[in-house]
Structure formats: structure tokens, C-alpha cells
C-alpha positions as CSV (number, residue, x, y, z in Angstrom):
1,M,0.0,0.0,0.0
2,N,1.3,3.4,-1.0
3,Y,1.0,5.3,2.4
4,K,2.6,8.5,1.1
5,K,0.0,8.7,-1.7
6,I,-2.8,8.1,0.8
7,L,-1.4,10.8,3.1
8,K,-1.2,13.3,0.3
9,I,-4.8,12.6,-0.8
10,T,-6.0,12.9,2.8
11,G,-4.1,16.2,3.3
12,L,-5.6,17.6,0.1
13,V,-9.1,16.6,1.2
14,L,-8.6,18.3,4.6
15,V,-7.3,21.5,3.0
16,I,-10.3,21.7,0.7
17,A,-12.7,21.0,3.6
18,G,-11.0,23.7,5.6
19,I,-11.4,26.3,2.8
20,I,-15.1,25.4,2.5
21,I,-15.7,25.6,6.2
22,G,-13.6,28.8,6.6
23,G,-15.5,30.4,3.7
24,Y,-18.8,29.5,5.3
25,F,-17.9,31.1,8.6
26,L,-16.5,34.2,6.8
27,W,-19.7,34.6,4.9
28,R,-21.7,34.2,8.2
29,Y,-19.4,36.9,9.9
30,I,-19.8,39.3,7.0
31,S,-23.5,38.8,6.9
32,N,-23.9,39.4,10.6
33,K,-21.8,42.6,10.4
34,G,-24.1,44.1,7.7
35,G,-22.3,43.1,4.5
36,I,-18.8,43.6,3.0
37,A,-19.0,47.4,3.4
38,A,-19.4,47.1,7.1
39,V,-16.1,45.2,7.6
40,L,-14.1,47.0,4.9
41,K,-10.8,48.3,6.2
42,P,-8.9,49.8,3.2
43,A,-5.4,50.1,4.7
44,G,-4.1,51.7,1.5
45,T,-6.5,50.1,-0.9
46,T,-8.7,52.0,-3.3
47,P,-12.3,51.1,-2.5
48,T,-15.1,51.4,-4.9
49,T,-17.8,54.0,-4.2
50,E,-20.6,51.4,-4.5
51,V,-21.5,49.7,-1.2
52,I,-24.4,47.4,-2.2
53,D,-26.1,45.9,-5.2
54,V,-29.8,46.4,-4.7
55,G,-32.0,43.5,-5.9
56,G,-35.3,41.9,-5.3
57,E,-38.8,42.2,-6.6
58,D,-40.3,45.3,-8.2
59,G,-42.2,47.8,-6.1
60,G,-39.6,49.1,-3.6
61,A,-36.9,46.5,-3.0
62,T,-35.0,47.2,0.3
63,T,-31.3,47.1,0.7
64,G,-31.3,45.3,4.1
65,A,-30.8,48.7,5.8
66,G,-34.4,49.9,5.7
67,I,-34.0,52.0,2.6
68,T,-35.4,51.4,-0.8
69,A,-33.5,51.4,-4.1
70,E,-35.5,54.4,-5.2
71,E,-34.5,56.3,-2.0
72,L,-30.8,55.4,-2.6
73,A,-31.0,56.7,-6.1
74,Q,-32.5,60.0,-4.9
75,Q,-29.7,60.3,-2.3
76,K,-27.0,59.7,-4.9
77,Q,-28.4,62.5,-7.0
78,K,-27.7,64.9,-4.2
79,L,-24.1,63.9,-4.0
80,S,-21.4,65.1,-6.3
81,I,-17.6,65.5,-6.4
82,I,-16.6,69.2,-6.8
83,I,-12.8,68.7,-6.5
84,D,-12.0,65.5,-8.4
85,T,-8.3,65.3,-7.4
86,P,-6.8,64.1,-4.1
87,I,-6.1,67.0,-1.8
88,F,-4.6,67.7,1.6
89,D,-7.1,70.4,2.8
90,Y,-9.4,73.2,1.6
91,W,-11.1,76.4,2.9
92,I,-13.6,79.0,1.7
93,N,-12.7,82.6,1.2
94,K,-15.8,84.5,2.3
95,S,-14.9,87.7,0.4
96,D,-15.7,86.1,-3.0
97,N,-17.1,82.7,-2.0
98,S,-14.2,80.9,-3.7
99,I,-12.6,77.6,-2.6
100,Y,-8.9,77.3,-2.0
101,Y,-7.6,73.8,-2.0
102,V,-4.1,72.4,-1.2
103,T,-2.5,69.3,-2.7
104,I,-0.3,67.0,-0.6
105,D,2.8,68.8,-1.8
106,G,1.5,72.3,-0.9
107,I,0.3,73.6,-4.3
108,I,-2.7,76.0,-3.8
109,T,-5.5,76.3,-6.3
110,K,-8.3,78.9,-6.3
111,L,-11.7,77.5,-7.5
112,G,-14.2,80.1,-8.4
113,A,-17.7,79.8,-9.7
114,D,-16.5,79.8,-13.4
115,S,-12.7,79.6,-13.1
116,K,-9.8,77.7,-11.6
117,K,-6.2,78.9,-11.3
118,I,-3.1,78.2,-9.4
119,A,-2.7,80.6,-6.4
120,S,0.7,79.4,-5.3
121,N,3.0,76.8,-6.9
122,Q,5.4,76.8,-4.0
123,T,6.0,73.2,-2.9
124,L,5.9,72.5,0.8
125,E,7.6,69.3,2.0
126,N,6.0,67.2,4.8
127,L,2.8,69.4,5.0
128,H,1.2,68.9,8.4
129,S,-1.7,71.3,8.8
130,V,-3.6,74.2,7.2
131,V,-5.6,76.6,9.4
132,P,-7.6,79.3,7.7
133,S,-8.5,82.6,9.2
134,A,-12.2,83.2,10.1
135,D,-12.8,85.1,6.9
136,G,-10.7,82.8,4.7
137,S,-8.5,85.6,3.5
138,M,-5.4,83.9,5.0
139,A,-4.3,80.4,5.9
140,L,-1.6,79.2,8.3
141,F,0.6,76.4,6.9
142,E,2.8,74.1,9.0
143,F,5.3,72.0,7.0
144,Y,8.7,70.2,7.3
145,Y,6.9,68.2,10.1
146,P,8.1,66.7,12.4
147,Q,11.9,67.2,11.7
148,K,11.9,71.0,11.8
149,P,8.4,72.5,11.7
150,I,8.0,75.7,9.8
151,F,4.9,78.0,10.1
152,S,4.1,80.5,7.3
153,V,1.0,82.6,6.5
154,F,-0.4,82.6,3.0
155,F,-2.4,85.7,2.0
156,A,-5.0,84.7,-0.5
157,N,-5.6,88.2,-1.9
158,T,-2.0,88.9,-2.7
159,T,-0.7,85.3,-2.8
160,N,2.3,86.4,-0.6
161,W,3.8,84.4,2.2
162,Q,4.9,85.5,5.6
163,P,7.0,83.0,7.6
164,L,6.8,83.0,11.4
165,T,9.9,83.0,13.6
166,E,12.0,79.9,13.9
167,G,11.0,77.7,16.8
168,T,7.3,78.3,16.5
169,V,5.3,75.3,17.7
170,S,1.7,76.5,17.3
171,A,-0.3,79.5,16.2
172,D,-3.8,80.8,15.3
173,F,-5.5,83.9,13.8
174,S,-7.4,86.4,15.9
175,P,-11.2,86.5,15.6
176,N,-11.0,89.8,13.8
177,N,-8.4,88.5,11.3
178,K,-5.9,91.4,12.1
179,E,-3.4,89.5,14.3
180,L,-1.9,86.1,14.9
181,V,-0.8,84.6,18.2
182,F,2.0,82.1,18.2
183,L,4.0,80.1,20.7
184,D,7.7,79.5,20.3
185,N,10.4,78.3,22.6
186,T,10.4,81.5,24.7
187,G,6.7,82.1,25.1
188,L,3.5,83.6,23.6
189,K,3.7,86.4,21.1
190,I,1.3,88.3,18.9
191,L,2.0,89.3,15.2
192,D,0.3,92.3,13.7
193,L,-0.7,91.1,10.2
194,A,-0.6,94.6,8.7
195,S,2.7,95.9,10.1
196,F,4.3,92.5,10.9
197,K,5.4,93.9,14.3
198,I,5.7,91.3,17.1
199,K,4.9,91.9,20.7
200,D,5.6,89.6,23.6
201,V,2.6,88.4,25.6
202,Q,3.8,85.9,28.2
203,K,6.9,83.8,28.9
204,M,6.0,80.2,28.8
205,N,8.1,77.0,28.8
206,Q,5.3,74.5,28.1
207,F,4.1,73.8,24.6
208,F,0.4,73.9,23.7
209,D,-1.8,73.9,20.7
210,I,-3.5,77.3,20.5
211,K,-7.0,78.5,19.5
212,W,-7.8,82.3,19.6
213,A,-11.4,82.0,20.7
214,K,-12.5,85.5,21.8
215,E,-10.9,89.0,21.7
216,N,-8.9,88.4,24.9
217,T,-9.3,84.6,25.3
218,L,-6.9,81.9,24.1
219,L,-7.6,78.2,24.5
220,L,-4.4,76.1,25.2
221,Y,-4.6,72.4,24.9
222,E,-2.5,69.3,24.7
223,K,-2.4,66.9,21.8
224,P,-4.9,64.1,22.2
225,S,-4.2,60.5,23.1
226,A,-6.3,57.8,24.8
227,D,-3.2,56.7,26.7
228,I,-2.3,60.2,28.1
229,P,-4.5,62.6,30.1
230,G,-4.7,66.0,28.6
231,S,-6.1,69.3,29.9
232,L,-7.6,72.4,28.4
233,Y,-6.7,75.9,29.7
234,S,-8.0,79.4,29.0
235,F,-5.6,82.3,28.9
236,D,-6.7,85.9,29.4
237,I,-4.5,88.1,27.1
238,A,-5.4,91.3,28.9
239,N,-4.8,90.1,32.5
240,K,-2.2,87.5,31.6
241,T,-3.9,84.8,33.7
242,I,-4.3,81.2,33.0
243,K,-7.1,78.9,34.2
244,K,-7.6,75.1,33.8
245,I,-11.1,74.4,32.5
246,I,-10.9,70.7,31.6
247,S,-8.6,68.6,33.8
248,E,-6.7,65.5,32.7
249,E,-9.0,63.6,30.4
250,N,-7.6,60.9,28.2
251,G,-8.2,61.2,24.5
252,L,-9.3,64.8,24.9
253,N,-10.1,66.4,21.5
254,I,-12.5,69.2,20.7
255,N,-14.0,70.7,17.6
256,W,-15.4,74.2,18.2
257,S,-18.1,76.3,16.5
258,S,-16.7,79.3,14.6
259,N,-17.7,81.6,17.5
260,Y,-16.4,79.2,20.1
261,E,-19.7,79.2,22.0
262,L,-20.1,75.4,21.6
263,G,-17.7,72.5,21.1
264,L,-17.9,68.8,20.5
265,K,-15.6,67.0,22.9
266,I,-14.5,63.4,22.7
267,N,-12.7,61.7,25.7
268,S,-11.8,58.2,26.7
269,I,-12.3,56.3,30.0
270,N,-10.7,52.9,30.0
271,K,-10.3,53.1,26.2
272,T,-14.1,53.6,25.8
273,A,-14.9,56.9,24.0
274,S,-17.8,59.3,24.8
275,L,-18.9,62.4,23.0
276,S,-20.5,65.5,24.5
277,L,-21.4,69.1,23.7
278,I,-19.7,71.6,25.9
279,G,-19.5,75.4,26.3
280,I,-16.4,77.6,26.1
281,E,-15.8,77.3,29.8
282,G,-15.6,73.5,29.4
283,N,-19.0,73.0,31.0
284,G,-21.0,70.0,29.9
285,I,-24.3,70.8,28.0
286,M,-25.4,67.5,26.5
287,N,-24.1,63.9,26.2
288,M,-24.4,62.6,22.7
289,S,-26.1,59.2,22.1
290,F,-23.7,58.5,19.2
291,I,-19.9,58.2,18.8
292,T,-17.9,59.9,16.1
293,V,-14.6,61.9,15.9
294,P,-15.2,65.7,16.4
295,N,-13.5,66.7,13.2
296,K,-16.2,64.7,11.3
297,C,-18.7,67.3,12.5
298,L,-19.6,71.0,11.9
299,I,-21.4,73.2,14.4
300,E,-23.0,76.0,12.5
301,S,-25.5,78.4,14.0
302,S,-28.1,76.2,15.8
303,K,-27.3,73.0,13.9
304,I,-24.7,70.2,14.1
305,Y,-23.8,68.2,11.0
306,C,-21.9,65.0,11.5
307,G,-20.6,62.0,9.7
308,I,-21.5,59.2,12.0
309,P,-20.1,55.7,11.4
310,K,-22.6,53.0,10.6
311,N,-20.3,50.5,12.4
312,I,-17.4,50.9,14.8
313,R,-15.3,47.8,15.4
314,E,-15.0,46.4,18.9
315,G,-11.8,47.4,20.6
316,I,-11.2,50.5,18.6
317,V,-9.3,53.3,20.5
318,L,-10.6,56.7,19.7
319,P,-9.5,59.2,18.7
320,D,-6.1,57.6,18.3
321,N,-6.9,54.9,15.7
322,Y,-8.7,57.4,13.5
323,F,-5.9,60.0,13.5
324,T,-3.3,57.3,12.7
325,R,-5.5,56.0,9.9
326,E,-5.7,52.5,11.4
327,D,-9.4,52.7,11.0
328,Y,-11.8,54.1,8.4
329,F,-15.5,54.4,8.7
330,I,-18.6,54.3,6.5
331,D,-20.7,57.3,7.5
332,D,-24.3,58.2,7.6
333,I,-24.6,62.0,7.6
334,F,-27.0,63.6,10.1
335,E,-28.2,67.0,11.0
336,L,-29.1,67.8,14.6
337,D,-31.3,70.9,15.2
338,L,-30.3,72.1,18.7
339,P,-33.4,74.1,19.7
340,T,-35.8,71.3,18.9
341,G,-33.6,68.2,19.3
342,K,-34.7,66.9,15.9
343,I,-32.3,64.6,14.1
344,T,-32.5,64.2,10.3
345,K,-30.6,61.7,8.3
346,L,-29.2,63.6,5.2
347,F,-27.4,60.7,3.6
348,D,-27.4,57.0,4.1
349,G,-24.0,55.3,4.0
350,N,-25.4,52.4,1.9
351,A,-25.5,54.8,-1.1
352,A,-21.8,55.5,-1.2
353,I,-18.7,54.8,0.8
354,L,-17.9,58.1,2.6
355,D,-15.6,58.8,5.5
356,A,-16.4,62.5,5.9
357,F,-14.3,65.1,7.6
358,N,-13.7,68.9,7.4
359,L,-17.3,69.7,6.9
360,K,-18.3,73.2,5.6
361,L,-21.5,74.9,4.4
362,K,-21.6,76.6,1.0
363,D,-24.4,77.6,-1.3
364,G,-27.0,75.3,0.3
365,A,-24.7,72.3,0.3
366,L,-22.6,70.5,2.8
367,L,-19.0,70.1,1.6
368,F,-16.5,67.6,3.0
369,I,-13.4,65.6,2.2
370,N,-13.9,61.9,1.7
371,R,-11.0,60.2,3.5
372,Y,-11.1,57.2,1.2
373,N,-10.0,59.2,-1.8
374,N,-9.2,62.7,-0.4
375,K,-11.6,64.4,-2.9
376,V,-14.1,67.1,-1.9
377,Y,-17.8,66.2,-2.1
378,S,-20.9,68.3,-2.1
379,L,-24.2,67.1,-0.6
380,K,-27.2,69.2,-1.5
381,L,-29.4,70.1,1.5
382,D,-33.2,70.2,1.1
């Protein structure tokens, strides 16, 4: 008897059986999680924009998510791509309602209603952040990160650049767009954006990220991590006093309204994230019944717009895993009306794969970057 041959045949049968059984349990897992879209984790792949294939009998076949094929088609008609090239970031210049967008290498393009032109062709290596002024006439760029960060102001109207002093670690524009506060290795300083004169404000040996919230109020906060407690401070420019308003919360990250009256705050307790609405003094206003990352939301007037994940994997650490791009989401997009508490679903994630962030309102539409392809989308609002 040829035992080697029998062993080979037996091994082959076991492998085939294992594939069949494994495939069955994989199918069961995917089905229980809501389909392939719900377990998709791109990790560098280029996903398709289609999530599901609607089928079934005529007369309103459902997708398995409580939405009909007709409703999906209507939602897709509201969605369009307005910047069909991968970008790093964008902002709106309120003086002429134009959009400025920045590629990963720092090239800036101005997109008007009927025109498009390069506003700056200066390349910026290792671009880290773009922070526009309140009116969109300027933007603060940080690049050469993290080796030797450089901060420079771009003036949209003149296309000129103004670098900040060497050693700057954070900065932000004043609410009236006339000044800029920055923190370097000696302390807080204010730059007059007309004369470019600098005045010292306060010696400081601790590094913070800065937001200039009100005329005389700065918010100073530490970079978020679910493993490290961070605090939020307010600094009074006139009196030169500092006050702690949120004390040592893990995963602390806040996205503020444009007037800084309200903020969406995420924090983490034992690696479990929670989301709440707070005031400028750090006071809690409302605990949210959903979880998302604050930069996936926009607080505008009396409404909050959010990309809210349809599914969040068990064991995810927020906001860390999102910022490091270890996890991507598939979002439903909601509108919350604060005075009434009414919640409206504006877009169902079964219609297209969207991981929305940097939300803005423009001309009756909600704009955002889709993290899957870094293109800018427009969702018409009814």
C-alpha cells in the first residue's frame, strides 16, 4: 500500500474542507456585520464607491438597511464631487465665496464659480496642517513636520507668504483677522498682520496647541491620546492669567463652532470613548447618544452636521486609531437641530462609501473631504 499517496490525498481533502468551512464562517461573519461594506478596512487600498447591489422584486426592494432602491437613487443624485483630485485640505474665502484647496505637496489652487487657477505653486515638504482665518483671506501652513516644523502665513488676496519666527510650535489667527498669536520656545507672542510687528505676551516654557477663541481669550490644549491625560486651559491676554477648564481627560479632542460658544468633545475612559457638547468654559451641555470623531462634525448656528459611522469595530481606540488611519468608517450623515432636538438623516452610507471630515456649508450644500480618496464632495441640502 502506498502510504505516502494516501497521506497526500487525505491532506488535500482536509485543505479543501478547511477552505469550504472557513469560507462558510467568513460569509456568516460578514452577513452578521451588515455586508462587506461594514467590515471593509482599506489600509491603502482604493475602494469602490458602491456599497451594495440592490436587488429583489419590483415595487420598492429594500437594501437590508431599511432604505429602498428608489431612495438610494435619490440620495446619490444629491451627492457630487466638486474637486476631483486628491487634496490635503481646503477652505472657503468668504470675500468672494471661492474655494482654495491644497495638494499634498502644498500647491494651492483657487476654485471660483466659473474659473480655476493656481494661487501658489510653491511646494511644501511634509505638509502637516492648514488653518484658515475666520474670513478665509489667509491660511496658516505648517510643514517640514516633524523634523523641523516651519509655520508660514499665506495671504489669498496677494498670494504672498509671511514666515513666522524659527522655533514656532503652534499659532492661530485672531477672531477679527488682524493679528496672529504664536507660541515659540520662549513664550506667547502676537504678530500684527498689517505691520508685521511682534509683541511679547507671556513667557511660557510649556508647549500647547492654540486657539484664539475670543478677543482676549486663548484656549491652550495638549495633543490628544487615549493613553495620556490632557487638559484644556483658557488664557486671558489682557490680564495674563491662565485657568484650567478641563482637567486631565484621556483622548481629549474638541472641535469648536466658529464663535467658540459650543464645542464637540471626545474623551476616553478605560479606552471607551464618549462624545459630548460643551461650552467655552468646558461646562457640559449634553451627552451625545452616538460616537464619532469631532473633526467629522460641523457646528453652524443652531445646527450640528456629523458624519456618524454606521459601524465601529469592537476594541477601537478613539480618537487615536482614527488620526493614525488605522481605522476608516462608512458614514451616515446627520443633521441635529439644537433648539428642537430633531435629528435628520441627510445621507445613508449604503448609497456610497464616505468617511467625511472637514465639513463646511456653502451655497445650500454640505462640503466635506472623503477620507477614502481625499476628494471634496458636495451634498445638497433640502
